[in-house]
TITOR-627047 format. One record per residue (C-alpha): residue number from 1; residue in three letters; x, y, z. Coordinates in nm, 4 decimals, decimal comma. Example, Ala and Ser with C-alpha at 12.3 -4.5 7.8 and 13.67 -1.06 7.14 Angstrom:
REM TITOR-627047
+-----+---------+----------+----------+----------+
| num | residuo |        X |        Y |        Z |
+-----+---------+----------+----------+----------+
|   1 |     ALA |   1,2300 |  -0,4500 |   0,7800 |
|   2 |     SER |   1,3670 |  -0,1060 |   0,7140 |
+-----+---------+----------+----------+----------+
//
This chain:
REM TITOR-627047
+-----+---------+----------+----------+----------+
| num | residuo |        X |        Y |        Z |
+-----+---------+----------+----------+----------+
|   1 |     MET | -13,1065 | -15,1642 |  -4,0836 |
|   2 |     ALA | -13,1131 | -15,5240 |  -3,9265 |
|   3 |     VAL | -12,8423 | -15,7885 |  -4,0024 |
|   4 |     TYR | -12,9022 | -16,1095 |  -4,0942 |
|   5 |     SER | -12,7097 | -16,3829 |  -4,2105 |
|   6 |     LEU | -12,6882 | -16,7594 |  -4,3551 |
|   7 |     ALA | -12,5201 | -17,0428 |  -4,1792 |
|   8 |     PRO | -12,2758 | -17,2465 |  -4,3928 |
|   9 |     GLY | -12,4317 | -17,5488 |  -4,5586 |
|  10 |     PRO | -12,2528 | -17,8307 |  -4,7498 |
|  11 |     ARG | -12,1386 | -17,6893 |  -5,0813 |
|  12 |     SER | -11,8852 | -17,9318 |  -5,2829 |
|  13 |     GLY | -12,0287 | -17,8229 |  -5,6134 |
|  14 |     ALA | -12,3706 | -17,9077 |  -5,5069 |
|  15 |     THR | -12,7086 | -17,7115 |  -5,6167 |
|  16 |     ARG | -12,8918 | -17,4676 |  -5,3941 |
|  17 |     GLN | -13,1775 | -17,7356 |  -5,3496 |
|  18 |     GLU | -12,9211 | -17,9979 |  -5,2631 |
|  19 |     ASP | -12,8243 | -17,7674 |  -4,9918 |
|  20 |     ILE | -13,1335 | -17,7378 |  -4,7819 |
|  21 |     VAL | -13,1078 | -17,9875 |  -4,5513 |
|  22 |     PRO | -13,3650 | -18,0538 |  -4,2475 |
|  23 |     GLY | -13,2076 | -17,8085 |  -3,9666 |
|  24 |     PHE | -13,0642 | -17,5641 |  -4,2622 |
|  25 |     VAL | -13,0373 | -17,2558 |  -4,1039 |
|  26 |     LEU | -13,2069 | -16,9695 |  -4,2797 |
|  27 |     GLY | -13,0731 | -16,6231 |  -4,0814 |
|  28 |     THR | -12,9777 | -16,5043 |  -3,7686 |
|  29 |     LYS | -13,0246 | -16,2112 |  -3,5784 |
|  30 |     ALA | -12,8521 | -16,1575 |  -3,2116 |
|  31 |     ASP | -13,0126 | -16,4543 |  -3,0239 |
|  32 |     LEU | -13,2339 | -16,5700 |  -3,2706 |
|  33 |     THR | -13,1863 | -16,8428 |  -3,5542 |
|  34 |     VAL | -13,4546 | -16,9179 |  -3,8002 |
|  35 |     ARG | -13,3919 | -17,2765 |  -3,9529 |
|  36 |     LEU | -13,5693 | -17,5691 |  -4,0969 |
|  37 |     ALA | -13,7234 | -17,8146 |  -3,8763 |
|  38 |     ASP | -13,4649 | -18,1433 |  -3,8430 |
|  39 |     GLY | -13,6925 | -18,4506 |  -3,7566 |
|  40 |     ALA | -13,9593 | -18,5691 |  -3,5583 |
|  41 |     ALA | -13,8897 | -18,3653 |  -3,2168 |
|  42 |     ASP | -13,8774 | -18,0430 |  -3,4246 |
|  43 |     VAL | -14,1793 | -18,0974 |  -3,5846 |
|  44 |     ASP | -14,3328 | -18,1469 |  -3,2660 |
|  45 |     ALA | -14,2336 | -17,8398 |  -3,1221 |
|  46 |     ALA | -14,3861 | -17,6604 |  -3,3863 |
|  47 |     GLN | -14,7304 | -17,8490 |  -3,3314 |
|  48 |     HIS | -14,7317 | -17,7885 |  -2,9510 |
|  49 |     LEU | -14,6238 | -17,4223 |  -3,0365 |
|  50 |     ARG | -14,9271 | -17,3760 |  -3,2635 |
|  51 |     TYR | -15,1368 | -17,5596 |  -2,9933 |
|  52 |     ARG | -15,0647 | -17,3071 |  -2,7345 |
|  53 |     VAL | -15,1266 | -17,0004 |  -2,9584 |
|  54 |     PHE | -15,4582 | -17,1159 |  -3,1764 |
|  55 |     TYR | -15,6204 | -17,3334 |  -2,8739 |
|  56 |     GLU | -15,4816 | -17,1675 |  -2,5663 |
|  57 |     GLU | -15,4509 | -16,8354 |  -2,6574 |
|  58 |     LEU | -15,6833 | -16,7384 |  -2,9330 |
|  59 |     ASP | -15,9912 | -16,9995 |  -2,8700 |
|  60 |     ALA | -15,9500 | -17,2494 |  -3,1364 |
|  61 |     ARG | -16,1963 | -17,5627 |  -3,1071 |
|  62 |     PRO | -15,9546 | -17,8614 |  -3,0262 |
|  63 |     ASP | -16,0815 | -18,2069 |  -3,1531 |
|  64 |     ALA | -16,0424 | -18,4722 |  -2,8823 |
|  65 |     GLU | -15,7415 | -18,5930 |  -3,0591 |
|  66 |     ALA | -15,5795 | -18,2440 |  -3,0398 |
|  67 |     LEU | -15,6911 | -18,2121 |  -2,6606 |
|  68 |     VAL | -15,4732 | -18,5381 |  -2,5547 |
|  69 |     SER | -15,1716 | -18,4479 |  -2,7388 |
|  70 |     ARG | -15,1477 | -18,0702 |  -2,6900 |
|  71 |     ARG | -15,0627 | -18,0379 |  -3,0481 |
|  72 |     ASP | -15,2421 | -17,9070 |  -3,3304 |
|  73 |     ALA | -15,1176 | -18,1481 |  -3,6063 |
|  74 |     ASP | -15,2815 | -18,2136 |  -3,9486 |
|  75 |     ARG | -15,2163 | -18,4704 |  -4,2501 |
|  76 |     TYR | -15,0293 | -18,1996 |  -4,4513 |
|  77 |     ASP | -14,7303 | -18,1704 |  -4,1378 |
|  78 |     PRO | -14,5638 | -18,4897 |  -4,2614 |
|  79 |     ILE | -14,5216 | -18,3470 |  -4,6361 |
|  80 |     CYS | -14,4021 | -17,9498 |  -4,5373 |
|  81 |     ASP | -14,0978 | -17,8056 |  -4,4398 |
|  82 |     HIS | -14,1562 | -17,6249 |  -4,1084 |
|  83 |     LEU | -13,9421 | -17,2790 |  -4,0092 |
|  84 |     LEU | -13,8782 | -17,2413 |  -3,6611 |
|  85 |     VAL | -13,7242 | -16,9585 |  -3,4659 |
|  86 |     VAL | -13,5316 | -17,0443 |  -3,2225 |
|  87 |     ARG | -13,4017 | -16,8286 |  -2,8945 |
|  88 |     LYS | -13,0755 | -16,9561 |  -2,8024 |
|  89 |     GLY | -12,9987 | -16,9827 |  -2,4424 |
|  90 |     ALA | -13,0470 | -17,1475 |  -2,1315 |
|  91 |     ALA | -13,3903 | -17,2748 |  -2,0116 |
|  92 |     LEU | -13,5693 | -16,9811 |  -1,8281 |
|  93 |     GLY | -13,8883 | -17,1641 |  -1,7382 |
|  94 |     PRO | -14,1005 | -17,5139 |  -1,7276 |
|  95 |     ASP | -14,2885 | -17,3623 |  -1,9946 |
|  96 |     GLU | -14,0845 | -17,3178 |  -2,2426 |
|  97 |     ILE | -14,0746 | -17,5500 |  -2,5606 |
|  98 |     ARG | -13,7417 | -17,6457 |  -2,5923 |
|  99 |     VAL | -13,5387 | -17,8312 |  -2,9113 |
| 100 |     SER | -13,1674 | -17,9091 |  -2,9030 |
| 101 |     ASP | -13,0690 | -17,5447 |  -2,9630 |
| 102 |     GLY | -13,2872 | -17,3287 |  -2,7771 |
| 103 |     GLU | -13,6792 | -17,2216 |  -2,7199 |
| 104 |     VAL | -13,8701 | -17,2334 |  -3,0071 |
| 105 |     VAL | -14,0896 | -16,8759 |  -3,0226 |
| 106 |     GLY | -14,2369 | -16,8712 |  -3,3577 |
| 107 |     THR | -14,2720 | -17,1175 |  -3,6710 |
| 108 |     TYR | -14,4088 | -17,1232 |  -4,0147 |
| 109 |     ARG | -14,5787 | -17,4200 |  -4,2535 |
| 110 |     LEU | -14,3843 | -17,4056 |  -4,5836 |
| 111 |     LEU | -14,5567 | -17,6467 |  -4,8667 |
| 112 |     ARG | -14,4126 | -17,6287 |  -5,2381 |
| 113 |     GLN | -14,6438 | -17,6648 |  -5,5153 |
| 114 |     SER | -14,4341 | -18,0005 |  -5,6570 |
| 115 |     VAL | -14,4633 | -18,1420 |  -5,3144 |
| 116 |     ALA | -14,8509 | -18,0634 |  -5,2505 |
| 117 |     GLU | -14,8909 | -18,2046 |  -5,6489 |
| 118 |     ARG | -14,7667 | -18,5640 |  -5,5531 |
| 119 |     ASN | -14,9693 | -18,5659 |  -5,1666 |
| 120 |     GLY | -15,3314 | -18,4636 |  -5,2647 |
| 121 |     GLY | -15,2603 | -18,0562 |  -5,3515 |
| 122 |     PHE | -15,2870 | -17,7504 |  -5,1039 |
| 123 |     TYR | -15,4290 | -17,6607 |  -4,7928 |
| 124 |     THR | -15,5672 | -17,3464 |  -4,9137 |
| 125 |     GLN | -15,7646 | -17,5442 |  -5,1696 |
| 126 |     ALA | -16,0373 | -17,6578 |  -4,9074 |
| 127 |     GLU | -16,1339 | -17,2768 |  -4,9007 |
| 128 |     PHE | -16,0366 | -17,0991 |  -5,2140 |
| 129 |     ASP | -16,0844 | -17,1674 |  -5,5589 |
| 130 |     ILE | -15,7075 | -17,1899 |  -5,6219 |
| 131 |     ALA | -15,6925 | -17,4093 |  -5,9302 |
| 132 |     PRO | -15,7937 | -17,1929 |  -6,2115 |
| 133 |     LEU | -15,5049 | -16,9611 |  -6,0511 |
| 134 |     ILE | -15,2429 | -17,2485 |  -6,0803 |
| 135 |     ALA | -15,3632 | -17,3301 |  -6,4389 |
| 136 |     ARG | -15,3253 | -16,9727 |  -6,5598 |
| 137 |     HIS | -14,9775 | -16,9664 |  -6,4287 |
| 138 |     SER | -14,8330 | -17,3283 |  -6,5041 |
| 139 |     GLY | -14,4829 | -17,2126 |  -6,5894 |
| 140 |     LEU | -14,4595 | -17,0498 |  -6,2305 |
| 141 |     LYS | -14,3806 | -17,2736 |  -5,8753 |
| 142 |     PHE | -14,5844 | -17,1600 |  -5,6053 |
| 143 |     LEU | -14,5314 | -17,1999 |  -5,2547 |
| 144 |     GLU | -14,7917 | -17,2119 |  -4,9669 |
| 145 |     LEU | -14,7530 | -17,0263 |  -4,6752 |
| 146 |     GLY | -14,9766 | -17,1308 |  -4,3221 |
| 147 |     ARG | -15,0034 | -17,2210 |  -3,9632 |
| 148 |     SER | -14,7921 | -16,8866 |  -3,8451 |
| 149 |     CYS | -14,7641 | -16,8265 |  -3,5010 |
| 150 |     VAL | -14,5235 | -16,6669 |  -3,2584 |
| 151 |     LEU | -14,5332 | -16,6766 |  -2,8912 |
| 152 |     LYS | -14,6957 | -16,3617 |  -2,7565 |
| 153 |     PRO | -14,3844 | -16,1960 |  -2,5859 |
| 154 |     TYR | -14,2224 | -16,2894 |  -2,8789 |
| 155 |     ARG | -14,4670 | -16,0696 |  -3,1535 |
| 156 |     THR | -14,2114 | -15,8076 |  -3,2398 |
| 157 |     LYS | -14,0670 | -15,6010 |  -3,5227 |
| 158 |     PRO | -13,6917 | -15,8517 |  -3,4998 |
| 159 |     VAL | -13,8695 | -16,1614 |  -3,4920 |
| 160 |     VAL | -14,1729 | -16,1050 |  -3,7426 |
| 161 |     GLU | -13,8971 | -15,9677 |  -3,9855 |
| 162 |     LEU | -13,6315 | -16,2832 |  -3,9423 |
| 163 |     LEU | -13,9500 | -16,5209 |  -4,0160 |
| 164 |     TRP | -13,9989 | -16,3332 |  -4,3419 |
| 165 |     GLN | -13,6093 | -16,3331 |  -4,4079 |
| 166 |     GLY | -13,6450 | -16,7208 |  -4,3512 |
| 167 |     ILE | -13,9494 | -16,7607 |  -4,6111 |
| 168 |     TRP | -13,7565 | -16,5308 |  -4,8653 |
| 169 |     ASN | -13,3771 | -16,7179 |  -4,8355 |
| 170 |     TYR | -13,6253 | -17,0507 |  -4,8924 |
| 171 |     VAL | -13,8241 | -16,9052 |  -5,1924 |
| 172 |     ARG | -13,4476 | -16,7601 |  -5,3450 |
| 173 |     LEU | -13,3163 | -17,1087 |  -5,2541 |
| 174 |     TYR | -13,5870 | -17,2945 |  -5,4557 |
| 175 |     ASP | -13,6356 | -17,0530 |  -5,7285 |
| 176 |     LEU | -13,9730 | -17,0409 |  -5,6274 |
| 177 |     ASP | -14,2339 | -16,7640 |  -5,8333 |
| 178 |     VAL | -14,5967 | -16,7154 |  -5,5992 |
| 179 |     MET | -14,6368 | -16,7266 |  -5,2283 |
| 180 |     LEU | -15,0129 | -16,7807 |  -5,1341 |
| 181 |     GLY | -15,1726 | -16,8914 |  -4,8097 |
| 182 |     CYS | -15,4542 | -16,7973 |  -4,5678 |
| 183 |     ALA | -15,4212 | -16,5185 |  -4,3353 |
| 184 |     SER | -15,6653 | -16,4863 |  -4,0572 |
| 185 |     LEU | -15,8205 | -16,2170 |  -3,8626 |
| 186 |     GLU | -15,9252 | -16,3369 |  -3,4872 |
| 187 |     GLY | -16,3234 | -16,4376 |  -3,4298 |
| 188 |     THR | -16,5953 | -16,5371 |  -3,6792 |
| 189 |     ASP | -16,8134 | -16,2184 |  -3,6702 |
| 190 |     PRO | -16,7271 | -16,0105 |  -4,0151 |
| 191 |     THR | -16,9308 | -15,7042 |  -3,8693 |
| 192 |     HIS | -16,6025 | -15,6740 |  -3,6099 |
| 193 |     HIS | -16,3509 | -15,6729 |  -3,8969 |
| 194 |     ALA | -16,5732 | -15,4711 |  -4,1451 |
| 195 |     MET | -16,2740 | -15,1582 |  -4,1524 |
| 196 |     GLY | -15,9912 | -15,3940 |  -4,2220 |
| 197 |     LEU | -16,2270 | -15,6405 |  -4,4644 |
| 198 |     SER | -16,3227 | -15,3517 |  -4,6515 |
| 199 |     PHE | -15,9997 | -15,1732 |  -4,6746 |
| 200 |     MET | -15,8569 | -15,4966 |  -4,8290 |
| 201 |     ALA | -16,1576 | -15,5239 |  -5,0725 |
| 202 |     GLN | -16,0935 | -15,1884 |  -5,1826 |
| 203 |     ASN | -15,7107 | -15,1364 |  -5,2142 |
| 204 |     SER | -15,5951 | -15,4724 |  -5,2696 |
| 205 |     VAL | -15,7744 | -15,6540 |  -5,5121 |
| 206 |     ALA | -15,5666 | -15,8679 |  -5,7709 |
| 207 |     PRO | -15,5360 | -15,7929 |  -6,1005 |
| 208 |     ALA | -15,7294 | -16,0512 |  -6,3568 |
| 209 |     GLU | -15,4739 | -16,2728 |  -6,3865 |
| 210 |     TRP | -15,4230 | -16,2883 |  -6,0345 |
| 211 |     GLN | -15,7811 | -16,3015 |  -5,8993 |
| 212 |     VAL | -15,9074 | -16,5970 |  -5,6650 |
| 213 |     SER | -16,2353 | -16,6472 |  -5,5147 |
| 214 |     ALA | -16,3386 | -16,8120 |  -5,2181 |
| 215 |     LEU | -16,5228 | -17,1339 |  -5,2413 |
| 216 |     PRO | -16,9224 | -17,0529 |  -5,3425 |
| 217 |     GLU | -17,0418 | -17,2753 |  -5,0566 |
| 218 |     ARG | -16,8168 | -17,1029 |  -4,8118 |
| 219 |     LYS | -16,7797 | -16,7427 |  -4,9522 |
| 220 |     ILE | -16,8824 | -16,4229 |  -4,7159 |
| 221 |     GLU | -16,8564 | -16,0801 |  -4,8424 |
| 222 |     MET | -16,5457 | -15,8623 |  -4,7679 |
| 223 |     ASN | -16,6273 | -15,5149 |  -4,9058 |
| 224 |     LEU | -16,8681 | -15,4547 |  -4,6146 |
| 225 |     LEU | -16,8591 | -15,0200 |  -4,5679 |
| 226 |     PRO | -16,8781 | -14,8089 |  -4,8674 |
| 227 |     PRO | -16,5276 | -14,6467 |  -4,9552 |
| 228 |     ALA | -16,6001 | -14,2795 |  -4,7842 |
| 229 |     LYS | -16,6212 | -14,5069 |  -4,4865 |
| 230 |     VAL | -16,3182 | -14,6868 |  -4,4780 |
| 231 |     ASP | -16,0252 | -14,4761 |  -4,3100 |
| 232 |     ALA | -15,6801 | -14,6156 |  -4,4395 |
| 233 |     LYS | -15,4986 | -14,5823 |  -4,1399 |
| 234 |     ARG | -15,7512 | -14,6843 |  -3,8969 |
| 235 |     ALA | -15,7771 | -14,9893 |  -4,1189 |
| 236 |     LEU | -15,4120 | -15,0966 |  -4,1132 |
| 237 |     ARG | -15,4245 | -15,0328 |  -3,7132 |
| 238 |     MET | -15,7029 | -15,2909 |  -3,6467 |
| 239 |     LEU | -15,5348 | -15,5672 |  -3,8989 |
| 240 |     PRO | -15,2962 | -15,8233 |  -3,7637 |
| 241 |     PRO | -14,9200 | -15,7952 |  -3,8000 |
| 242 |     LEU | -14,8971 | -16,0351 |  -4,0433 |
| 243 |     ILE | -15,1566 | -15,9552 |  -4,2544 |
| 244 |     LYS | -15,0435 | -15,5305 |  -4,2448 |
| 245 |     GLY | -14,6850 | -15,6955 |  -4,3492 |
| 246 |     TYR | -14,8099 | -15,8982 |  -4,6455 |
| 247 |     LEU | -15,0065 | -15,5329 |  -4,7473 |
| 248 |     ARG | -14,6939 | -15,3357 |  -4,7307 |
| 249 |     ILE | -14,5108 | -15,5943 |  -4,9040 |
| 250 |     GLY | -14,7142 | -15,5679 |  -5,2026 |
| 251 |     CYS | -14,9832 | -15,8661 |  -5,1913 |
| 252 |     TYR | -15,3144 | -15,9370 |  -5,3097 |
| 253 |     VAL | -15,6102 | -16,0404 |  -5,1329 |
| 254 |     GLY | -15,8752 | -16,2839 |  -5,3038 |
| 255 |     ASP | -16,2428 | -16,2293 |  -5,3567 |
| 256 |     GLY | -16,4143 | -16,3056 |  -5,0492 |
| 257 |     ALA | -16,3477 | -16,4354 |  -4,6858 |
| 258 |     VAL | -16,4044 | -16,7721 |  -4,5440 |
| 259 |     ILE | -16,5188 | -16,8273 |  -4,1882 |
| 260 |     ASP | -16,3629 | -17,1055 |  -4,0035 |
| 261 |     HIS | -16,5057 | -17,2428 |  -3,7079 |
| 262 |     GLN | -16,2398 | -17,4783 |  -3,5894 |
| 263 |     PHE | -15,9733 | -17,2051 |  -3,5407 |
| 264 |     ASN | -16,2123 | -16,9027 |  -3,4619 |
| 265 |     THR | -16,1049 | -16,7123 |  -3,7431 |
| 266 |     ILE | -16,1992 | -16,5369 |  -4,0610 |
| 267 |     ASP | -15,9856 | -16,6261 |  -4,3362 |
| 268 |     VAL | -15,8711 | -16,4164 |  -4,6391 |
| 269 |     LEU | -15,6605 | -16,5585 |  -4,9194 |
| 270 |     ILE | -15,3091 | -16,3816 |  -4,9596 |
| 271 |     ILE | -15,1499 | -16,3703 |  -5,2864 |
| 272 |     LEU | -14,7532 | -16,2519 |  -5,3465 |
| 273 |     PRO | -14,6155 | -16,3201 |  -5,6492 |
| 274 |     VAL | -14,2560 | -16,1895 |  -5,6223 |
| 275 |     SER | -14,2925 | -15,9657 |  -5,9312 |
| 276 |     ALA | -14,5414 | -15,8051 |  -5,7546 |
| 277 |     ILE | -14,3287 | -15,7367 |  -5,4316 |
| 278 |     ASN | -14,2084 | -15,3668 |  -5,3190 |
| 279 |     PRO | -13,8603 | -15,3430 |  -5,4510 |
| 280 |     ARG | -13,7625 | -15,1088 |  -5,1650 |
| 281 |     TYR | -13,7844 | -15,4524 |  -4,9418 |
| 282 |     PHE | -13,4897 | -15,6004 |  -5,1317 |
| 283 |     SER | -13,2814 | -15,3565 |  -5,0658 |
| 284 |     TYR | -13,3814 | -15,5095 |  -4,6835 |
| 285 |     PHE | -13,3753 | -15,8844 |  -4,7383 |
| 286 |     GLY | -13,1918 | -15,9452 |  -5,0712 |
| 287 |     GLN | -13,2388 | -15,9427 |  -5,4300 |
| 288 |     PRO | -13,4973 | -16,1952 |  -5,5843 |
| 289 |     GLY | -13,2461 | -16,3762 |  -5,8536 |
| 290 |     GLU | -12,9755 | -16,3762 |  -5,5639 |
| 291 |     ASP | -12,8437 | -16,6808 |  -5,4540 |
| 292 |     PRO | -12,8388 | -16,6257 |  -5,0390 |
| 293 |     LEU | -12,5502 | -16,8905 |  -5,0297 |
| 294 |     ALA | -12,3535 | -16,6884 |  -5,2739 |
| 295 |     GLN | -12,2771 | -16,4699 |  -4,9556 |
| 296 |     LEU | -12,0737 | -16,7221 |  -4,7971 |
+-----+---------+----------+----------+----------+
//
């Protein structure tokens, strides 16, 4: 079993939220650390990594500003927290994306509901009609996950697990209840992903209280194959590791997908209430009501 730890934060009788400062370390494993971005240079590194993965590797279409800056950036970046996975050690090559404590190999963007509501809402609402969902659960606190990417050589189980550990510790420290966000399949041809899309539509449909639909003007059908032609093992092999991981943890999937032509993807909505997470993962990453800082 993997062993993770949290770096000490300032205690002094502070609340958990007050302990979360820029640069706060949310998990470590071997020479890898997952922490919050600390300042403009760290956010710039996350944007640079996103550009490299989305635009140079996965054929997203940059606008003129992105082409010049070599960064993936939008209006949400300044209001979000950014998770960085940093590999410690000496520089190994000129193409590394470096920050003060090492090489950035992975990133995730986090937007809490309280922040989103003060700044025009969630990114996800441009593709999925999430307002009724949030209204139905007005007593719960939502966290939007987005802009996930990892450099190709580091798309391994330890790095993906460390990212998840960072998100989960963040959720527990802020006492959040529901995670949601767009997860992507590469390319814009739904027939190419018919097996995976149909598998999700038939096996991960949200119960009524968690149902969300893609915006009518952007919605494409997911359930493209009859159940008899959907092979679960084959479908899971074909799905991206991130989506596969969400499904194993216990997420729900929204109704309908959306084609994002700029990013050359087909997006599905992932809805993950903490109450729906498969309990076996708690023994691995920590219990829901547990304060990670209490371990220190």
